[in-house]
PQR file of N, CA, C, O and H, with PARSE charges and radii, in Angstrom:
ATOM      1  N   MET A   1     250.016 -45.536 115.230 -0.4000 1.5000
ATOM      2  CA  MET A   1     248.665 -46.063 115.319 -0.0000 2.0000
ATOM      3  C   MET A   1     248.357 -46.853 114.048  0.5500 1.7000
ATOM      4  O   MET A   1     248.577 -46.374 112.936 -0.5500 1.4000
ATOM      5  N   SER A   2     247.861 -48.037 114.227 -0.4000 1.5000
ATOM      6  CA  SER A   2     247.567 -48.910 113.097 -0.0000 2.0000
ATOM      7  C   SER A   2     246.064 -48.923 112.806  0.5500 1.7000
ATOM      8  O   SER A   2     245.244 -48.962 113.723 -0.5500 1.4000
ATOM      9  H   SER A   2     247.683 -48.426 115.131  0.4000 1.0000
ATOM     10  N   ILE A   3     245.720 -48.891 111.530 -0.4000 1.5000
ATOM     11  CA  ILE A   3     244.300 -48.964 111.169 -0.0000 2.0000
ATOM     12  C   ILE A   3     243.841 -50.408 111.010  0.5500 1.7000
ATOM     13  O   ILE A   3     242.646 -50.683 110.905 -0.5500 1.4000
ATOM     14  H   ILE A   3     246.386 -48.860 110.785  0.4000 1.0000
ATOM     15  N   LEU A   4     244.799 -51.319 110.996 -0.4000 1.5000
ATOM     16  CA  LEU A   4     244.468 -52.730 110.870 -0.0000 2.0000
ATOM     17  C   LEU A   4     244.390 -53.361 112.249  0.5500 1.7000
ATOM     18  O   LEU A   4     245.228 -53.089 113.109 -0.5500 1.4000
ATOM     19  H   LEU A   4     245.770 -51.095 111.081  0.4000 1.0000
ATOM     20  N   LYS A   5     243.400 -54.191 112.458 -0.4000 1.5000
ATOM     21  CA  LYS A   5     243.236 -54.863 113.733 -0.0000 2.0000
ATOM     22  C   LYS A   5     243.594 -56.331 113.578  0.5500 1.7000
ATOM     23  O   LYS A   5     243.305 -56.941 112.548 -0.5500 1.4000
ATOM     24  H   LYS A   5     242.720 -54.412 111.760  0.4000 1.0000
ATOM     25  N   LYS A   6     244.215 -56.890 114.590 -0.4000 1.5000
ATOM     26  CA  LYS A   6     244.518 -58.319 114.577 -0.0000 2.0000
ATOM     27  C   LYS A   6     243.296 -59.076 115.060  0.5500 1.7000
ATOM     28  O   LYS A   6     242.600 -58.634 115.973 -0.5500 1.4000
ATOM     29  H   LYS A   6     244.450 -56.394 115.426  0.4000 1.0000
ATOM     30  N   HIS A   7     243.043 -60.209 114.447 -0.4000 1.5000
ATOM     31  CA  HIS A   7     241.919 -61.049 114.843 -0.0000 2.0000
ATOM     32  C   HIS A   7     242.337 -61.942 116.000  0.5500 1.7000
ATOM     33  O   HIS A   7     243.501 -62.326 116.109 -0.5500 1.4000
ATOM     34  H   HIS A   7     243.609 -60.568 113.705  0.4000 1.0000
ATOM     35  N   ASP A   8     241.389 -62.269 116.855 -0.4000 1.5000
ATOM     36  CA  ASP A   8     241.656 -63.172 117.965 -0.0000 2.0000
ATOM     37  C   ASP A   8     241.973 -64.560 117.444  0.5500 1.7000
ATOM     38  O   ASP A   8     241.393 -65.015 116.458 -0.5500 1.4000
ATOM     39  H   ASP A   8     240.443 -61.957 116.767  0.4000 1.0000
ATOM     40  N   ALA A   9     242.907 -65.232 118.121 -0.4000 1.5000
ATOM     41  CA  ALA A   9     243.281 -66.587 117.716 -0.0000 2.0000
ATOM     42  C   ALA A   9     242.126 -67.558 117.925  0.5500 1.7000
ATOM     43  O   ALA A   9     241.996 -68.525 117.174 -0.5500 1.4000
ATOM     44  H   ALA A   9     243.378 -64.862 118.922  0.4000 1.0000
ATOM     45  N   GLY A  10     241.293 -67.324 118.918 -0.4000 1.5000
ATOM     46  CA  GLY A  10     240.169 -68.206 119.200 -0.0000 2.0000
ATOM     47  C   GLY A  10     238.856 -67.555 118.819  0.5500 1.7000
ATOM     48  O   GLY A  10     237.925 -67.518 119.624 -0.5500 1.4000
ATOM     49  H   GLY A  10     241.398 -66.538 119.528  0.4000 1.0000
ATOM     50  N   ALA A  11     238.770 -67.041 117.602 -0.4000 1.5000
ATOM     51  CA  ALA A  11     237.568 -66.343 117.159 -0.0000 2.0000
ATOM     52  C   ALA A  11     236.367 -67.278 117.151  0.5500 1.7000
ATOM     53  O   ALA A  11     236.517 -68.489 116.991 -0.5500 1.4000
ATOM     54  H   ALA A  11     239.526 -67.072 116.948  0.4000 1.0000
ATOM     55  N   LYS A  12     235.183 -66.717 117.323 -0.4000 1.5000
ATOM     56  CA  LYS A  12     233.945 -67.494 117.384 -0.0000 2.0000
ATOM     57  C   LYS A  12     233.030 -67.102 116.227  0.5500 1.7000
ATOM     58  O   LYS A  12     233.121 -66.004 115.678 -0.5500 1.4000
ATOM     59  H   LYS A  12     235.062 -65.733 117.453  0.4000 1.0000
ATOM     60  N   TYR A  13     232.158 -68.023 115.882 -0.4000 1.5000
ATOM     61  CA  TYR A  13     231.077 -67.746 114.939 -0.0000 2.0000
ATOM     62  C   TYR A  13     229.835 -68.456 115.448  0.5500 1.7000
ATOM     63  O   TYR A  13     229.936 -69.442 116.178 -0.5500 1.4000
ATOM     64  H   TYR A  13     232.083 -68.914 116.329  0.4000 1.0000
ATOM     65  N   ASP A  14     228.677 -67.969 115.070 -0.4000 1.5000
ATOM     66  CA  ASP A  14     227.411 -68.547 115.517 -0.0000 2.0000
ATOM     67  C   ASP A  14     227.075 -69.734 114.625  0.5500 1.7000
ATOM     68  O   ASP A  14     226.586 -69.559 113.509 -0.5500 1.4000
ATOM     69  H   ASP A  14     228.595 -67.168 114.477  0.4000 1.0000
ATOM     70  N   SER A  15     227.336 -70.940 115.116 -0.4000 1.5000
ATOM     71  CA  SER A  15     227.125 -72.136 114.305 -0.0000 2.0000
ATOM     72  C   SER A  15     225.647 -72.418 114.035  0.5500 1.7000
ATOM     73  O   SER A  15     225.323 -73.202 113.143 -0.5500 1.4000
ATOM     74  H   SER A  15     227.733 -71.082 116.023  0.4000 1.0000
ATOM     75  N   GLU A  16     224.755 -71.794 114.787 -0.4000 1.5000
ATOM     76  CA  GLU A  16     223.315 -71.934 114.537 -0.0000 2.0000
ATOM     77  C   GLU A  16     222.907 -71.117 113.304  0.5500 1.7000
ATOM     78  O   GLU A  16     222.028 -71.523 112.544 -0.5500 1.4000
ATOM     79  H   GLU A  16     225.018 -71.157 115.512  0.4000 1.0000
ATOM     80  N   ARG A  17     223.549 -69.974 113.119 -0.4000 1.5000
ATOM     81  CA  ARG A  17     223.204 -69.055 112.033 -0.0000 2.0000
ATOM     82  C   ARG A  17     224.112 -69.166 110.820  0.5500 1.7000
ATOM     83  O   ARG A  17     223.679 -68.927 109.693 -0.5500 1.4000
ATOM     84  H   ARG A  17     224.263 -69.644 113.736  0.4000 1.0000
ATOM     85  N   MET A  18     225.366 -69.527 111.046 -0.4000 1.5000
ATOM     86  CA  MET A  18     226.361 -69.493 109.977 -0.0000 2.0000
ATOM     87  C   MET A  18     226.944 -70.888 109.717  0.5500 1.7000
ATOM     88  O   MET A  18     227.071 -71.705 110.629 -0.5500 1.4000
ATOM     89  H   MET A  18     225.718 -69.721 111.962  0.4000 1.0000
ATOM     90  N   THR A  19     227.293 -71.136 108.460 -0.4000 1.5000
ATOM     91  CA  THR A  19     227.926 -72.381 108.053 -0.0000 2.0000
ATOM     92  C   THR A  19     229.268 -72.048 107.414  0.5500 1.7000
ATOM     93  O   THR A  19     229.318 -71.210 106.513 -0.5500 1.4000
ATOM     94  H   THR A  19     227.190 -70.473 107.719  0.4000 1.0000
ATOM     95  N   PRO A  20     230.365 -72.682 107.852 -0.5600 1.5000
ATOM     96  CA  PRO A  20     231.656 -72.425 107.203  0.2800 2.0000
ATOM     97  C   PRO A  20     231.669 -73.028 105.800  0.5500 1.7000
ATOM     98  O   PRO A  20     231.268 -74.176 105.604 -0.5500 1.4000
ATOM     99  N   VAL A  21     232.129 -72.247 104.832 -0.4000 1.5000
ATOM    100  CA  VAL A  21     232.213 -72.706 103.443 -0.0000 2.0000
ATOM    101  C   VAL A  21     233.481 -72.167 102.803  0.5500 1.7000
ATOM    102  O   VAL A  21     234.096 -71.227 103.306 -0.5500 1.4000
ATOM    103  H   VAL A  21     232.454 -71.314 104.991  0.4000 1.0000
ATOM    104  N   ILE A  22     233.863 -72.772 101.691 -0.4000 1.5000
ATOM    105  CA  ILE A  22     234.966 -72.290 100.876 -0.0000 2.0000
ATOM    106  C   ILE A  22     234.374 -71.925  99.518  0.5500 1.7000
ATOM    107  O   ILE A  22     233.795 -72.768  98.832 -0.5500 1.4000
ATOM    108  H   ILE A  22     233.364 -73.536 101.282  0.4000 1.0000
ATOM    109  N   ARG A  23     234.527 -70.667  99.144 -0.4000 1.5000
ATOM    110  CA  ARG A  23     234.033 -70.207  97.838 -0.0000 2.0000
ATOM    111  C   ARG A  23     235.171 -70.345  96.840  0.5500 1.7000
ATOM    112  O   ARG A  23     236.254 -69.795  97.041 -0.5500 1.4000
ATOM    113  H   ARG A  23     234.997 -69.982  99.701  0.4000 1.0000
ATOM    114  N   CYS A  24     234.918 -71.087  95.755 -0.4000 1.5000
ATOM    115  CA  CYS A  24     235.935 -71.369  94.750 -0.0000 2.0000
ATOM    116  C   CYS A  24     235.553 -70.718  93.426  0.5500 1.7000
ATOM    117  O   CYS A  24     234.395 -70.762  93.009 -0.5500 1.4000
ATOM    118  H   CYS A  24     234.039 -71.534  95.592  0.4000 1.0000
ATOM    119  N   SER A  25     236.536 -70.116  92.776 -0.4000 1.5000
ATOM    120  CA  SER A  25     236.322 -69.548  91.454 -0.0000 2.0000
ATOM    121  C   SER A  25     236.526 -70.628  90.405  0.5500 1.7000
ATOM    122  O   SER A  25     237.540 -71.326  90.415 -0.5500 1.4000
ATOM    123  H   SER A  25     237.476 -70.081  93.114  0.4000 1.0000
ATOM    124  N   ILE A  26     235.580 -70.765  89.513 -0.4000 1.5000
ATOM    125  CA  ILE A  26     235.694 -71.761  88.444 -0.0000 2.0000
ATOM    126  C   ILE A  26     236.788 -71.349  87.458  0.5500 1.7000
ATOM    127  O   ILE A  26     237.508 -72.203  86.940 -0.5500 1.4000
ATOM    128  H   ILE A  26     234.757 -70.198  89.504  0.4000 1.0000
ATOM    129  N   CYS A  27     236.913 -70.061  87.200 -0.4000 1.5000
ATOM    130  CA  CYS A  27     237.866 -69.562  86.205 -0.0000 2.0000
ATOM    131  C   CYS A  27     239.309 -69.571  86.694  0.5500 1.7000
ATOM    132  O   CYS A  27     240.193 -70.081  86.006 -0.5500 1.4000
ATOM    133  H   CYS A  27     236.328 -69.368  87.620  0.4000 1.0000
ATOM    134  N   THR A  28     239.550 -69.013  87.870 -0.4000 1.5000
ATOM    135  CA  THR A  28     240.921 -68.814  88.333 -0.0000 2.0000
ATOM    136  C   THR A  28     241.379 -69.846  89.356  0.5500 1.7000
ATOM    137  O   THR A  28     242.581 -69.994  89.578 -0.5500 1.4000
ATOM    138  H   THR A  28     238.831 -68.599  88.428  0.4000 1.0000
ATOM    139  N   GLY A  29     240.462 -70.550  89.973 -0.4000 1.5000
ATOM    140  CA  GLY A  29     240.815 -71.516  90.994 -0.0000 2.0000
ATOM    141  C   GLY A  29     241.029 -70.890  92.363  0.5500 1.7000
ATOM    142  O   GLY A  29     241.359 -71.594  93.318 -0.5500 1.4000
ATOM    143  H   GLY A  29     239.486 -70.430  89.792  0.4000 1.0000
ATOM    144  N   GLU A  30     240.848 -69.580  92.474 -0.4000 1.5000
ATOM    145  CA  GLU A  30     241.007 -68.898  93.762 -0.0000 2.0000
ATOM    146  C   GLU A  30     240.006 -69.439  94.779  0.5500 1.7000
ATOM    147  O   GLU A  30     238.850 -69.699  94.446 -0.5500 1.4000
ATOM    148  H   GLU A  30     240.580 -69.008  91.698  0.4000 1.0000
ATOM    149  N   GLN A  31     240.460 -69.606  96.022 -0.4000 1.5000
ATOM    150  CA  GLN A  31     239.605 -70.112  97.087 -0.0000 2.0000
ATOM    151  C   GLN A  31     239.609 -69.136  98.251  0.5500 1.7000
ATOM    152  O   GLN A  31     240.661 -68.666  98.686 -0.5500 1.4000
ATOM    153  H   GLN A  31     241.400 -69.395  96.292  0.4000 1.0000
ATOM    154  N   VAL A  32     238.403 -68.836  98.752 -0.4000 1.5000
ATOM    155  CA  VAL A  32     238.235 -67.926  99.873 -0.0000 2.0000
ATOM    156  C   VAL A  32     237.407 -68.635 100.934  0.5500 1.7000
ATOM    157  O   VAL A  32     236.328 -69.155 100.649 -0.5500 1.4000
ATOM    158  H   VAL A  32     237.549 -69.218  98.399  0.4000 1.0000
ATOM    159  N   ALA A  33     237.919 -68.654 102.161 -0.4000 1.5000
ATOM    160  CA  ALA A  33     237.194 -69.254 103.276 -0.0000 2.0000
ATOM    161  C   ALA A  33     236.331 -68.198 103.935  0.5500 1.7000
ATOM    162  O   ALA A  33     236.721 -67.035 104.042 -0.5500 1.4000
ATOM    163  H   ALA A  33     238.796 -68.232 102.393  0.4000 1.0000
ATOM    164  N   GLY A  34     235.159 -68.613 104.373 -0.4000 1.5000
ATOM    165  CA  GLY A  34     234.264 -67.684 105.046 -0.0000 2.0000
ATOM    166  C   GLY A  34     233.048 -68.408 105.583  0.5500 1.7000
ATOM    167  O   GLY A  34     233.062 -69.620 105.798 -0.5500 1.4000
ATOM    168  H   GLY A  34     234.842 -69.558 104.286  0.4000 1.0000
ATOM    169  N   PHE A  35     231.987 -67.627 105.795 -0.4000 1.5000
ATOM    170  CA  PHE A  35     230.773 -68.173 106.376 -0.0000 2.0000
ATOM    171  C   PHE A  35     229.564 -67.755 105.556  0.5500 1.7000
ATOM    172  O   PHE A  35     229.483 -66.626 105.072 -0.5500 1.4000
ATOM    173  H   PHE A  35     231.975 -66.642 105.620  0.4000 1.0000
ATOM    174  N   ARG A  36     228.614 -68.695 105.405 -0.4000 1.5000
ATOM    175  CA  ARG A  36     227.360 -68.434 104.707 -0.0000 2.0000
ATOM    176  C   ARG A  36     226.259 -68.329 105.741  0.5500 1.7000
ATOM    177  O   ARG A  36     226.119 -69.197 106.602 -0.5500 1.4000
ATOM    178  H   ARG A  36     228.680 -69.612 105.798  0.4000 1.0000
ATOM    179  N   ASP A  37     225.472 -67.256 105.654 -0.4000 1.5000
ATOM    180  CA  ASP A  37     224.323 -67.068 106.544 -0.0000 2.0000
ATOM    181  C   ASP A  37     223.245 -68.054 106.114  0.5500 1.7000
ATOM    182  O   ASP A  37     222.835 -68.054 104.954 -0.5500 1.4000
ATOM    183  H   ASP A  37     225.586 -66.550 104.955  0.4000 1.0000
ATOM    184  N   ASN A  38     222.784 -68.890 107.034 -0.4000 1.5000
ATOM    185  CA  ASN A  38     221.802 -69.918 106.700 -0.0000 2.0000
ATOM    186  C   ASN A  38     220.460 -69.336 106.285  0.5500 1.7000
ATOM    187  O   ASN A  38     219.762 -69.944 105.473 -0.5500 1.4000
ATOM    188  H   ASN A  38     223.117 -68.890 107.976  0.4000 1.0000
ATOM    189  N   ALA A  39     220.074 -68.178 106.815 -0.4000 1.5000
ATOM    190  CA  ALA A  39     218.780 -67.584 106.508 -0.0000 2.0000
ATOM    191  C   ALA A  39     218.773 -66.880 105.157  0.5500 1.7000
ATOM    192  O   ALA A  39     217.819 -67.016 104.391 -0.5500 1.4000
ATOM    193  H   ALA A  39     220.641 -67.684 107.474  0.4000 1.0000
ATOM    194  N   THR A  40     219.836 -66.126 104.859 -0.4000 1.5000
ATOM    195  CA  THR A  40     219.846 -65.317 103.643 -0.0000 2.0000
ATOM    196  C   THR A  40     220.701 -65.897 102.525  0.5500 1.7000
ATOM    197  O   THR A  40     220.507 -65.561 101.357 -0.5500 1.4000
ATOM    198  H   THR A  40     220.611 -66.016 105.482  0.4000 1.0000
ATOM    199  N   GLY A  41     221.647 -66.765 102.875 -0.4000 1.5000
ATOM    200  CA  GLY A  41     222.557 -67.320 101.875 -0.0000 2.0000
ATOM    201  C   GLY A  41     223.729 -66.397 101.567  0.5500 1.7000
ATOM    202  O   GLY A  41     224.553 -66.717 100.711 -0.5500 1.4000
ATOM    203  H   GLY A  41     221.805 -67.037 103.824  0.4000 1.0000
ATOM    204  N   LYS A  42     223.818 -65.251 102.253 -0.4000 1.5000
ATOM    205  CA  LYS A  42     224.889 -64.286 102.015 -0.0000 2.0000
ATOM    206  C   LYS A  42     226.213 -64.860 102.500  0.5500 1.7000
ATOM    207  O   LYS A  42     226.288 -65.428 103.589 -0.5500 1.4000
ATOM    208  H   LYS A  42     223.148 -64.991 102.948  0.4000 1.0000
ATOM    209  N   PHE A  43     227.265 -64.708 101.681 -0.4000 1.5000
ATOM    210  CA  PHE A  43     228.603 -65.184 102.003 -0.0000 2.0000
ATOM    211  C   PHE A  43     229.430 -64.037 102.560  0.5500 1.7000
ATOM    212  O   PHE A  43     229.465 -62.951 101.981 -0.5500 1.4000
ATOM    213  H   PHE A  43     227.204 -64.246 100.796  0.4000 1.0000
ATOM    214  N   THR A  44     230.094 -64.277 103.683 -0.4000 1.5000
ATOM    215  CA  THR A  44     231.006 -63.303 104.277 -0.0000 2.0000
ATOM    216  C   THR A  44     232.397 -63.905 104.246  0.5500 1.7000
ATOM    217  O   THR A  44     232.652 -64.923 104.890 -0.5500 1.4000
ATOM    218  H   THR A  44     230.066 -65.159 104.153  0.4000 1.0000
ATOM    219  N   ASP A  45     233.317 -63.270 103.485 -0.4000 1.5000
ATOM    220  CA  ASP A  45     234.656 -63.825 103.369 -0.0000 2.0000
ATOM    221  C   ASP A  45     235.493 -63.467 104.583  0.5500 1.7000
ATOM    222  O   ASP A  45     235.342 -62.399 105.177 -0.5500 1.4000
ATOM    223  H   ASP A  45     233.110 -62.443 102.962  0.4000 1.0000
ATOM    224  N   VAL A  46     236.391 -64.399 104.940 -0.4000 1.5000
ATOM    225  CA  VAL A  46     237.256 -64.218 106.095 -0.0000 2.0000
ATOM    226  C   VAL A  46     238.709 -64.172 105.667  0.5500 1.7000
ATOM    227  O   VAL A  46     239.454 -63.287 106.087 -0.5500 1.4000
ATOM    228  H   VAL A  46     236.514 -65.266 104.458  0.4000 1.0000
ATOM    229  N   MET A  47     239.123 -65.126 104.826 -0.4000 1.5000
ATOM    230  CA  MET A  47     240.521 -65.148 104.417 -0.0000 2.0000
ATOM    231  C   MET A  47     240.717 -65.869 103.088  0.5500 1.7000
ATOM    232  O   MET A  47     239.974 -66.787 102.741 -0.5500 1.4000
ATOM    233  H   MET A  47     238.518 -65.845 104.484  0.4000 1.0000
ATOM    234  N   LEU A  48     241.731 -65.431 102.360 -0.4000 1.5000
ATOM    235  CA  LEU A  48     242.126 -66.060 101.115 -0.0000 2.0000
ATOM    236  C   LEU A  48     242.931 -67.311 101.436  0.5500 1.7000
ATOM    237  O   LEU A  48     243.815 -67.287 102.292 -0.5500 1.4000
ATOM    238  H   LEU A  48     242.335 -64.686 102.642  0.4000 1.0000
ATOM    239  N   LEU A  49     242.622 -68.394 100.752 -0.4000 1.5000
ATOM    240  CA  LEU A  49     243.343 -69.650 100.952 -0.0000 2.0000
ATOM    241  C   LEU A  49     244.338 -69.829  99.807  0.5500 1.7000
ATOM    242  O   LEU A  49     243.951 -70.082  98.667 -0.5500 1.4000
ATOM    243  H   LEU A  49     241.903 -68.413 100.057  0.4000 1.0000
ATOM    244  N   GLN A  50     245.617 -69.692 100.128 -0.4000 1.5000
ATOM    245  CA  GLN A  50     246.641 -69.853  99.103 -0.0000 2.0000
ATOM    246  C   GLN A  50     247.310 -71.217  99.158  0.5500 1.7000
ATOM    247  O   GLN A  50     247.932 -71.652  98.188 -0.5500 1.4000
ATOM    248  H   GLN A  50     245.931 -69.486 101.055  0.4000 1.0000
ATOM    249  N   ASN A  51     247.179 -71.899 100.312 -0.4000 1.5000
ATOM    250  CA  ASN A  51     247.776 -73.230 100.442 -0.0000 2.0000
ATOM    251  C   ASN A  51     247.081 -73.971 101.584  0.5500 1.7000
ATOM    252  O   ASN A  51     246.159 -73.448 102.211 -0.5500 1.4000
ATOM    253  H   ASN A  51     246.675 -71.546 101.099  0.4000 1.0000
ATOM    254  N   ARG A  52     247.532 -75.177 101.838 -0.4000 1.5000
ATOM    255  CA  ARG A  52     246.935 -76.040 102.863 -0.0000 2.0000
ATOM    256  C   ARG A  52     247.090 -75.439 104.269  0.5500 1.7000
ATOM    257  O   ARG A  52     246.231 -75.629 105.129 -0.5500 1.4000
ATOM    258  H   ARG A  52     248.281 -75.601 101.329  0.4000 1.0000
ATOM    259  N   HIS A  53     248.185 -74.721 104.488 -0.4000 1.5000
ATOM    260  CA  HIS A  53     248.426 -74.112 105.797 -0.0000 2.0000
ATOM    261  C   HIS A  53     247.379 -73.044 106.119  0.5500 1.7000
ATOM    262  O   HIS A  53     246.980 -72.892 107.273 -0.5500 1.4000
ATOM    263  H   HIS A  53     248.883 -74.567 103.789  0.4000 1.0000
ATOM    264  N   ASP A  54     246.936 -72.307 105.100 -0.4000 1.5000
ATOM    265  CA  ASP A  54     245.895 -71.295 105.303 -0.0000 2.0000
ATOM    266  C   ASP A  54     244.578 -71.949 105.716  0.5500 1.7000
ATOM    267  O   ASP A  54     243.878 -71.442 106.593 -0.5500 1.4000
ATOM    268  H   ASP A  54     247.260 -72.431 104.162  0.4000 1.0000
ATOM    269  N   LEU A  55     244.240 -73.074 105.084 -0.4000 1.5000
ATOM    270  CA  LEU A  55     243.020 -73.789 105.448 -0.0000 2.0000
ATOM    271  C   LEU A  55     243.114 -74.326 106.877  0.5500 1.7000
ATOM    272  O   LEU A  55     242.150 -74.254 107.638 -0.5500 1.4000
ATOM    273  H   LEU A  55     244.808 -73.486 104.372  0.4000 1.0000
ATOM    274  N   ASP A  56     244.270 -74.859 107.230 -0.4000 1.5000
ATOM    275  CA  ASP A  56     244.465 -75.349 108.593 -0.0000 2.0000
ATOM    276  C   ASP A  56     244.343 -74.216 109.613  0.5500 1.7000
ATOM    277  O   ASP A  56     243.779 -74.407 110.690 -0.5500 1.4000
ATOM    278  H   ASP A  56     245.054 -74.918 106.611  0.4000 1.0000
ATOM    279  N   ALA A  57     244.869 -73.048 109.277 -0.4000 1.5000
ATOM    280  CA  ALA A  57     244.782 -71.889 110.167 -0.0000 2.0000
ATOM    281  C   ALA A  57     243.330 -71.448 110.331  0.5500 1.7000
ATOM    282  O   ALA A  57     242.917 -71.087 111.433 -0.5500 1.4000
ATOM    283  H   ALA A  57     245.328 -72.892 108.402  0.4000 1.0000
ATOM    284  N   PHE A  58     242.550 -71.471 109.249 -0.4000 1.5000
ATOM    285  CA  PHE A  58     241.128 -71.116 109.303 -0.0000 2.0000
ATOM    286  C   PHE A  58     240.378 -72.086 110.215  0.5500 1.7000
ATOM    287  O   PHE A  58     239.590 -71.665 111.062 -0.5500 1.4000
ATOM    288  H   PHE A  58     242.886 -71.764 108.354  0.4000 1.0000
ATOM    289  N   ARG A  59     240.625 -73.379 110.040 -0.4000 1.5000
ATOM    290  CA  ARG A  59     239.980 -74.394 110.881 -0.0000 2.0000
ATOM    291  C   ARG A  59     240.332 -74.201 112.355  0.5500 1.7000
ATOM    292  O   ARG A  59     239.458 -74.258 113.220 -0.5500 1.4000
ATOM    293  H   ARG A  59     241.265 -73.721 109.352  0.4000 1.0000
ATOM    294  N   LYS A  60     241.611 -73.972 112.635 -0.4000 1.5000
ATOM    295  CA  LYS A  60     242.061 -73.816 114.015 -0.0000 2.0000
ATOM    296  C   LYS A  60     241.487 -72.548 114.638  0.5500 1.7000
ATOM    297  O   LYS A  60     241.043 -72.563 115.786 -0.5500 1.4000
ATOM    298  H   LYS A  60     242.321 -73.926 111.932  0.4000 1.0000
ATOM    299  N   LYS A  61     241.497 -71.462 113.891 -0.4000 1.5000
ATOM    300  CA  LYS A  61     241.023 -70.175 114.410 -0.0000 2.0000
ATOM    301  C   LYS A  61     239.567 -70.230 114.848  0.5500 1.7000
ATOM    302  O   LYS A  61     239.200 -69.643 115.866 -0.5500 1.4000
ATOM    303  H   LYS A  61     241.858 -71.449 112.958  0.4000 1.0000
ATOM    304  N   TYR A  62     238.735 -70.934 114.080 -0.4000 1.5000
ATOM    305  CA  TYR A  62     237.300 -70.981 114.364 -0.0000 2.0000
ATOM    306  C   TYR A  62     236.849 -72.311 114.969  0.5500 1.7000
ATOM    307  O   TYR A  62     235.658 -72.500 115.217 -0.5500 1.4000
ATOM    308  H   TYR A  62     239.033 -71.410 113.253  0.4000 1.0000
ATOM    309  N   GLY A  63     237.780 -73.230 115.208 -0.4000 1.5000
ATOM    310  CA  GLY A  63     237.433 -74.509 115.830 -0.0000 2.0000
ATOM    311  C   GLY A  63     236.557 -75.376 114.952  0.5500 1.7000
ATOM    312  O   GLY A  63     235.629 -76.016 115.447 -0.5500 1.4000
ATOM    313  H   GLY A  63     238.747 -73.076 115.006  0.4000 1.0000
ATOM    314  N   ILE A  64     236.831 -75.411 113.662 -0.4000 1.5000
ATOM    315  CA  ILE A  64     236.019 -76.155 112.695 -0.0000 2.0000
ATOM    316  C   ILE A  64     236.582 -77.556 112.530  0.5500 1.7000
ATOM    317  O   ILE A  64     237.771 -77.740 112.270 -0.5500 1.4000
ATOM    318  H   ILE A  64     237.585 -74.891 113.260  0.4000 1.0000
ATOM    319  N   LYS A  65     235.716 -78.529 112.685 -0.4000 1.5000
ATOM    320  CA  LYS A  65     236.098 -79.929 112.502 -0.0000 2.0000
ATOM    321  C   LYS A  65     235.246 -80.516 111.385  0.5500 1.7000
ATOM    322  O   LYS A  65     234.126 -80.059 111.152 -0.5500 1.4000
ATOM    323  H   LYS A  65     234.750 -78.380 112.896  0.4000 1.0000
ATOM    324  N   GLY A  66     235.762 -81.513 110.703 -0.4000 1.5000
ATOM    325  CA  GLY A  66     235.003 -82.145 109.630 -0.0000 2.0000
ATOM    326  C   GLY A  66     235.189 -81.430 108.302  0.5500 1.7000
ATOM    327  O   GLY A  66     236.026 -80.538 108.165 -0.5500 1.4000
ATOM    328  H   GLY A  66     236.671 -81.884 110.892  0.4000 1.0000
ATOM    329  N   GLU A  67     234.402 -81.839 107.343 -0.4000 1.5000
ATOM    330  CA  GLU A  67     234.465 -81.287 105.995 -0.0000 2.0000
ATOM    331  C   GLU A  67     233.874 -79.880 105.930  0.5500 1.7000
ATOM    332  O   GLU A  67     232.935 -79.554 106.655 -0.5500 1.4000
ATOM    333  H   GLU A  67     233.722 -82.565 107.454  0.4000 1.0000
ATOM    334  N   ILE A  68     234.434 -79.065 105.058 -0.4000 1.5000
ATOM    335  CA  ILE A  68     233.908 -77.729 104.785 -0.0000 2.0000
ATOM    336  C   ILE A  68     233.376 -77.750 103.354  0.5500 1.7000
ATOM    337  O   ILE A  68     234.101 -78.096 102.421 -0.5500 1.4000
ATOM    338  H   ILE A  68     235.197 -79.330 104.469  0.4000 1.0000
ATOM    339  N   GLU A  69     232.117 -77.380 103.188 -0.4000 1.5000
ATOM    340  CA  GLU A  69     231.477 -77.380 101.880 -0.0000 2.0000
ATOM    341  C   GLU A  69     232.142 -76.362 100.951  0.5500 1.7000
ATOM    342  O   GLU A  69     232.523 -75.272 101.379 -0.5500 1.4000
ATOM    343  H   GLU A  69     231.528 -77.098 103.946  0.4000 1.0000
ATOM    344  N   LYS A  70     232.275 -76.732  99.680 -0.4000 1.5000
ATOM    345  CA  LYS A  70     232.796 -75.806  98.663 -0.0000 2.0000
ATOM    346  C   LYS A  70     231.629 -75.324  97.820  0.5500 1.7000
ATOM    347  O   LYS A  70     230.792 -76.118  97.392 -0.5500 1.4000
ATOM    348  H   LYS A  70     231.965 -77.617  99.332  0.4000 1.0000
ATOM    349  N   ILE A  71     231.575 -74.009  97.582 -0.4000 1.5000
ATOM    350  CA  ILE A  71     230.550 -73.433  96.719 -0.0000 2.0000
ATOM    351  C   ILE A  71     231.242 -72.768  95.555  0.5500 1.7000
ATOM    352  O   ILE A  71     232.344 -72.240  95.702 -0.5500 1.4000
ATOM    353  H   ILE A  71     232.255 -73.364  97.930  0.4000 1.0000
ATOM    354  N   TYR A  72     230.600 -72.789  94.389 -0.4000 1.5000
ATOM    355  CA  TYR A  72     231.192 -72.234  93.163 -0.0000 2.0000
ATOM    356  C   TYR A  72     230.382 -71.084  92.632  0.5500 1.7000
ATOM    357  O   TYR A  72     230.735 -70.501  91.607 -0.5500 1.4000
ATOM    358  H   TYR A  72     229.705 -73.218  94.270  0.4000 1.0000
TER
END
């Protein structure tokens, strides 16, 4: 029995409530993809971005097209 669950390949997010963003660390350069709640501004992380392939996987998984805002 596994305690880890696999995420659906075609995962959804509420585009009315949430905005996809990439949170970047000024000190280390680490980048985390996730969603910002438009009402509260709270960031929910989804995955660590270690290379371009990770960003492409994030876009494909959630059906994101266009630019993704970076927050610091």
